[in-house]
N, C-alpha and C positions, 0 to 999 in steps of 0.2 A: 555574554550571558548576564553580567552585572547590570548593564543598561536595560536589557529586556525586563529583568526583575524590578528595576527601578520604575519603569513605565507601568508595569502591572500594578505595583503598589500605589503609584500616583493615580491611576484610573480607579482603583478600589477606594482610595481616599476621597476622590471627587464624588463617587457614588454615595459613599457614607455621608458626606457633607450635605448632598442633595436630600437624602432621606431624613437626615437630622433636621434640616430646615423645614421640611414639610411637617415633621412630627412636632417641631417647636411651634409652628403656626397653629397647628391643631390644639396643642396644649394651651397656648396663649388665648385663643378664642374661647375654649371651654373654660379655662381658669378665669379669664376676664369676665365672662358671663356670671360665674359663681361669685367672684369677688365684688363685682358692681352691686350685686344684690346683698352683700354683707356690709358690715361696718368698716370704716376706714382703718380702725385699729387692727382688725383682722387682716385687712389688705396689707398693711405695713408689716405685720407679723409674718404673714405668708411669704411676702417678698423678701424679708430679711432671712428667713430659713433657706429659701432658694439661693439667695446671694451668698450666704455662708457656705452652702454646699459647693457652689461653683468656685469660691475663693479657696476652700480647702483642697479642691481638685487641682486648681492652678498651682498651689504651693507644693502639693504632692508630686505633680509632674516635674516641677523644677528640682525638687529634692532628688527624685529618681534620676533625672537627667545629669545632675551634678555628680552623683555617685558613679554613673556609668561612664561618662565622658569627661575627659580632662579639659577640652575646649569649652568655653562659655560664651554666651552672647553678651553684648556690651551692656554695662550697668546692671548686671544680673543681681549683684548684692543689694543694690538700692531697691530694685523691683521686688526681690524676695522679701526684704525687710518691710517695704510698704504694704505688700500683700498680707503679711502677718498682722500689721497694725490695723488694716482695713477689716480683717477677720475679727480682731478683738473688738473694734468699734461696733461691728454688726452684732457680736455677742452682747455688748452693753445695751444696744437697742432692744434686743430680745428680752434681756433681764429687766430693763426699764418698763417694757410693755407688760411683762408678767407681774411686776410690782404694782402696775396700774398707777404710776406716778403721773404728774402733769405732762401733757403732750409737749410742753416747751422743752423739757429735757430731751425728748425724742427728736424734736426739731433741731436742737443744738447738736446732738450726736450725728444726725443725718447730714447737717451742713459740714460738720467736721469730716465725715466720711467723703462727702463730695470734694472737699479740698484735697484730701489724700488721693482721691481718684484722679484729680487733675495733675497732681504731682507724679502719680503713677504713669499717666499718659506721656508727660514730658520726659520721664526717664526711659520709657519704652522706645520712644522715637528720637531720643537723644537731642532734644531741642531746648533743654533747660539751661539757665545760667548756673554754672557749676558752684559759684560761691554762695548765692542766695539759696539755691535748692538744698544744699547740705545743712545750712543753718535752720531752714524751715522744717526739714525732716526731724532734726533733733528737738526743736521746740515742740512740735506735735507729739513726739514720743514722751517728753517730760509731762506735758499736759495729760496725755493718756494715762501715764503711770499714776498721776495724782488722782484722776477719776477712779481708777481701779482700786487704789488704796482707800479712798473716801467711801466708795459705794459698797465694796465687798468686805472690808475689814472693820471699818468704823461704823458702818450702817448709817452714814450721814447722807442725806439727799442733797442734790444740787440746789433745789429750791431753797433749802435752809441756808445755804452758803450765800446765795445771791439774792436773798429776799429784799435786802435793802437796795439792790441795784435793779429791781424789777426784771425778773427772769424772762418775762414775756418780751420785753424790749431787747434784751440781750440775744434771745433766740432769733428774733427777726434781723437784728444787726448781723449775726453770724451768717444768716441766709444771704443777706445782701453782700457780705464779704465773699462768700462762696461764689455768688454770681459775678462779682468783679474778677475773682481769680479765674472763673470760667472764660470771661472775655479775654483776659490776659493769655490764657492757654490757647484759646482760639486764634488770637493774633499770632502767637508763636508758631502754631501749626501752619497757618496760612503763609507766613514768611519763610517757612522751611518746606514748602510744598514740593520742591524739586528733589528733596532727599527721601520723600515718601512715595511709594508706588500708588498708582491710581486707585487700586482696590482698597489699600490700607487707608488712603486719604478719605474715601467715602465712608468707611466704617468708623474712623475716629471722629469725623465731623458729626455723623449721626449720633455717636455716643456722647459727645460733648453737648450737643443740642438737647439730647434726652435728659442729661443731668440738669441742665438749665431748666427744662420744662418740669422736671421732678421737683426742683426747688420752688418753682412757681406753684406747683401743685400743693406744696405745704402751706403756701400763703392762701390758696383757694380753700383749704380746709377751714381756716379761720373765717373765711368769707361765706361759709356754709354752701360752697359749690362742691359738694362731695363727689358727684358723678364725674365732673371734669378732673378733680383731684385724683380719683381712683384710676381713671383712664391714663393720666399722666404717670402715675406711679407704676402701673402695669407696663406702659410703654418703656419707661426707664428700666424696669426689670428685664424686659425683652432685649433691649439693646445691650444691657449689661451682660446678659447670657450670651448674646451673639458675639460681643466684643471679646469676652474672655474665652469663649469657645474658639474664636479665631486665633487668639494668642496661644492657647493650648495646642491647637493644630499647627501653628507656626513653629512652636518649640519642637513638637514631634517631627515635623518636616525637616527642621534643621538638624535634629538628632540623626534622622535617617540619612541626610546628606553627608554628615560627618562620618557615620558608619560606612556609607558607600565609598567615600573618599579613602577611608582607612583600608577598605577591602581592595580598592584599585591600587593603592600604594603598596599593600602587601603583595599583590600580584606582580607589580613591577619589580619589587624587591626580590621576589622569588625568581622571576626571569633573570634579573641581574646576577643573583647568586648562582643560578643554574649555568649561566654563561661563564662565570668565573670558574665554577666547578669543571665545566667541559675543558676550559683552557688548562686548568691545573692537571686534569686527567691526561690531556695530550702531552703536557710537559713530563708527567710521570711516566707515560708510555715511552716517550723518547729517552728518558733517563734509563728505564729498564732495558730498552733496546741497546743503549750504549754499554750498560753493565754486562748484559749477555754477550755483546760483541767483545768487550774487554776480557771477559772470562774465557771466551772461545780463543781469543788471541793468546792468552797465557797458556791455555791447553795446547794450542798449536805450537807455541814457542817451546814448551817442554817436549812435545812430540818431535819437534824438528832437531832436538839435540841428538847428536849421534850416539852418545853413551846412554846408560840407563840411569834413571832418577827414581829413588825410593824416598817418599816423604812419610815420616812417622810423626803422629800427633798423640801425645800421651802414651808413648811406647807401642802404639798400634799403627800398622801400615794403612795409610789413607789414600795414597795415590802412587801409581806406577805409570811411567810414560809408555806409549805404544811401541816405541823403538825397542825397549827391553822386553816387552811382552812377546813381540814377534821373534826376537833373537832367542829367547828361552822356550819358544814354542809352547806357551802356556796361556791361560786365560787370566783376565784381571781378577776374577773371583777367587782364583787360587792364591792370590797374594793379599788382597784387601782384607784387613782385620787381623792379619798375622802379627803376633807379638815380636818385637825387635830381637829379644833373646832367642826365640825359636828360629827367626830368620838367620841370625848370625851363626847359630849352631848348625843349622841345616846346610847352609851354602858356604860358610867360611870356616866352620869348625872352631868358632871362637865364642867366648862369652862376652857379655856387655862390659864387664869389668876389665877384660883384657884388651879392649879396643883403645887405641891411642890416636887422637885426632891428628897427630903430627906424622903418622906413618900411613903407608898404603899397603893393602893386602891383596893377594891373588886367590881366585877360586875358579873352578872349572865347572862348566855346564856339561860338556862332554870332552872327549880327547882333542877335538878340533877347535874348540872355542875356549879361550882363556880371557878372564876379566881381571882388571885391576880395580880394587875397591878403595874409595876415599870416604872417610867418615867425618861428618861435621855436626857440631852441636851449637846452633845459634843461641838457644836458651834451654832452660830445664824442661820445657814442654815439647819443643819441636826438635827433631833430629833428621838429618839428611844423609843419605848414602848415595854416592855417585859411583857408578861402575863404568869402565871404559873397555871396549873390545879392541884388542890389537889385531884382530883379523879383519881389519877394515880396508885393506889395500885394494881389494876388488871394487870397493865403492869409490875409489878416487876418480875413476873414469866418469862416473855419473856426476860427481862433484865438479869435475873440470867442465863437463858439458853444461851444467847449470851455471857455472861461472861465466862461460862464454856467452850463454844466453843473457846473463845479467849485464855483461859488457855491451851486447847488442842493444839491450833495453836501455842501458845508460846512454848509448849513442843516440837512440831515438829521443830520449829525454832532453839531451843537449840540443838536438835539432828543434825539439818542441819549445824549449825555453828561449832559443834564439828567435823562433817564430813568434812566440808570445811577446818577447821584447819588441819585435817589429810591430806587432798588432797593437801594443800599448803606446809605443813612442810615436807611431805615424799619426794617429788622430790627435794626440796631445800637441805635436809639432804643428799640425794643421790649424788646430784651435788657436794656438799661440800666435801663429802668423796672421790668421784672419783678424784676431783682436788688434794686432798692431796696425793692420791695414785699415780697420774701422776707425782708429784714432785719426788717421790721415783723411779718410773719407768724410768724417764728421766735421773736421776743420774746413774741408772744401765743400761741405753741404751736399754731398752726393749720397742722398738717402737711399736711392735704388740699389746702389752697390752695397751699402750696409745691410739692406734686406737680403740680398743674395748671399752675403757672407753669413748672415744669421742661419740660413738653411744649411750651410756647410757645417756650422758649429753644431746644430741640432743633430745632423746625420752622424757626425763623429762622436758626439756624446752617446748616441744610441749604440754606435759600434763599440765603444768602451764598455757600456753596460752589457752588451752581448758577450764580449770576450771574457769579462769578469764572471758573469753568470755561468758561462760554459765551464770555466776553470773550476769554480766552486762546486757546481753540480756534478762534474766528472769525479771529483774527489769524494763527494758524498756517495755516489754510485759505487765507487771502488771500495769504500769502507763499509758499504751495506747499510747506510743510514736512510736510504730512500725507501719509504713504504707507500705503496699505492692505496688511494682511497677508492676502492672498487665498488661501483654501484651498477645497476642495470640501466643502460641507456639505449636509445635508438641511435646507433652509430652512423646511420645515413645522414641524420641532421647535423651531427658534430662535424663530419668530414666535409659535407657540402657547404656549411657556413664558413668553415675555415678556408676552403678552396676559393669561395667567392670573395672573401676578404683579401686574398692574395692576388686577385685578378688585376688590380690596378698596377702592380709591379710587373705582372706578366705581360700586360698590354704595352707598358712602356718599353719593355724589351723586345717588342714586336713579335711576341709569341701569342698563340691561341690556346685557351684553356677549354678542355672538354670534360664534363663530368657526367657519369652515367652509373646508374645503380640497377641491379637486377630486380630489386624490390624496394618499395618506399619505406618499409619498416624492417630493420634487421637489428635484433636486440643482442647486446653483448655485455658481459660483466666486465667493466673496465673502469679506468680512471680517466675522466673527461679531459682534465688538463694535460695528462700524459699523451693522450691521443692527439690533441690539438698541437702539442709541441712536435710530435713525430711527423705529422702532415706538413707543418710549417717548414721543418728542416729538409724534408725530401723535396718539397716544391722549390725552396730557395736553391737547393743543389741543382734542380732541373733548370732553373733560370741561369745559374752560374755556368753550367757546362753544356747546356743545350745549344742547338744552332739558332742563330738569329733568324727570326721569321718562321720558326718551327712550331711544333704542336706539343702540348703537355696534356696527357690524358690521365684522368683519375677514374677508375672503375671499381665497383663493388660487386662481388658475385658470391654465390653460395655453392659449396662443393661438399655434399654429404652433411656432416655436422660442423663444418668449418666455414668461416667467413674469410674471403680473400680480398684484400685491399691492394689494388695494382696501380702504381704510379709510373707512367712511362714517358720518357722524353726521347728526342732524336739526337742526343749528344754523340760524341765520338765513342767508338768501341773501346772498352777497357780490356787490357790484356789478361789472359787466363792466369798468368803468374801473379797478378796483382789482386785479382778477385778474392782469394782466400784471406787477404789482409786488409780488405777495403773497410771492414768494420772495426779494425784494431785501433787502439788509442794512438794518437799522434800521426796517423796516416793521412797524407795529402797527395793528391794527384799532381798538383802543380806547386813545387816548392820554391819557385823563383820569387824574389822580393819585389819585382817590377810588374807583377800580375795585376790585372784590373779586377779580378774576382778575389776578394780577401777571404780569410778564414783561419781558424786555429787548428784544424785537423781533429776536433773533438766531436763534431756534429753527428757523423754516422756512428761513432762509438756510443754516444749517448742514446741515439735512436734505437740501436739494437738492444741496449741495456733496458730502456724503458719498455720496449716490446716484450722482452723476455721476463721482466718483473711481473707483467700482467698475464703470464702464461702463454704468450704467443711466440712466433718465430718470424724471422725476416731473411730474405735471400735476394740475390742479384742475378739477373739474366742479362748478358751483354752480347750484342751481335752488331752486324753492320747497319742494321735498321735503327739502332738506338739502345738505350739502357732501360731495364724494367725492374723496379723494386716490388717484391711480392711479400706482403705481410699476411700471415695466417693467424687467426684467433678462433677461439671456440664460440660456436653459435648456440644461442639459447632458444629453445622451442617451448611452446606452451607457457609463456610468461604471463603471470597474473597482473592485472592493471595496477594493483596496490604496490607491486614491487618496482614498477617503472618510475624512473626519475625524470620529471619534466622540468628541465633547467631552462631558465630564461637566458636567451642568447644576448650577451652584452656587446653591442657593436663597438663601443668605445674601448673596452678592454681588449678585444681581439685585434682591433686596429693598432693599438699600441704594441701588442706582441708581434704583429706583422711588420711594423716599422722597425722594431729592434732586430728581427730575424733577417730582414733584407737590407740592414744598414751597411753591410760590408760589400754591397753590389753597387758600383758606380754606373748609373744609367743616365745617359745624356738626354 
């Protein structure tokens, strides 16, 4: 949007410049006609008035620009100062003409103005000698102050001062000096032509030439060639107007460029800050999730305590665990907010002053339930009452059962850690052995064998990455820290692209991949990365346990308001007793360490978890013809186009994921 606005302003400025040039030509022609028919004093006076107005405009534009913008063009202080001096000289010319003094004074001031204008040109285009230029500017300023003091305060004319020196000769000498300065400036401009644009070069050459012709015109006045002199004076005024108009436009254009750059920088800064804000919001959401999870864990911990826990803050009951609520057959609202004195009096027939933290007390809910109460006071603000039910013997059986389940789970964990140890040590040992072989091969200059070993190193590095990622992600899933980024996608594209990316490994295992979808567009509210990982895991399992030379089918179908994703292979039948535990953590069909299909036993566990996190379900159908995984997800109908996410499919990214997923399959 900023660039479009920039080009519109640029076109408008060009149109304004074109109209200004036509208007200037018309005024010059009309004014020239009037001036030629008038006296040369009137011509000089009119031109001085116009020049003064343009100079004031130039100074005003620079003043406004310096107030608005911090950045400045090069030599702006010198240019600004010289413009003020030129303006003062023009005022002196006008005052001299109004006093009707001798024209030699006017010639002297005009030659002084010409010298200042040459210095102005050198500073604008940065071609001056920095040591000489600064001294010259100060000398001109001192001379100018002397003239202002003599003319305006003492009322002394220049002619009276220089009468002995013949003012006429001094005026002509000053004109000749100005012409010499003009030639010097012209030489500098020509020698620095490469630093100046073509358009600027034409304008400055025309301007310098017009000043030289103007000085010549002053000489023509004394030669009674008034018509030529007037034409040259008008020409100089025209080029002066054009040149300063160009410089004013250049300053305005540069101001606009700086403003435009500031806007673009502000937009970039805004985008950068927005990206930082999004990252911080994500971190904040993760922290809030962890805090909520921790709070839930504490609540679950209190609820898991067999006895009752009553927490008082400021003598008011704030929390009661669910165990006690169920045992007392009451609601949480019946307790929360109760004063500790009322609680002790109601249930224990005690007052707060009578309670001793070193003793325990008994109270009855009914005849069958007896509680022992323990009172604790961590500080003056918080008080804790713990009650224990002695009628818990019936619960021992449940506890024993849970204990046995924990033992079984612990056994599975030991098998898992043994398997993980194997999964980590095997690739590390292979990498170490291959590196040692490479040292020998390099000494023997067997580069081909080194290259083959490089492939082994890469595969085992990917295998390590897969094992570590699965272990970390399974813990995240168990702790509830995995949150899906659900958006509306065409799930056909996601699954088809993932399946095609796996085809290179499927072909190498001499299997055939068949993909089929009932419709080309099936929209589902899901996490694209989760879906990709689910399909990769199921396809890698199909390659691991499918028959060599068999078929792997991936089908998508609609059933009512559900989407069915079916991945079928012709692997061996899985026993019915194993199917209920196939998606459990640490479950492996082949637990031998000499297997050619490696794995940690976490793949199907994470697959099921990722499906259920997105609101779907997964099941397994196994028979003599093979194994069929069926994923069911909610189908979205009447989806608006604005809601659909059109994600670019990154082949490099999916290829890397495929290589990692299939890294534990050794295919010759």
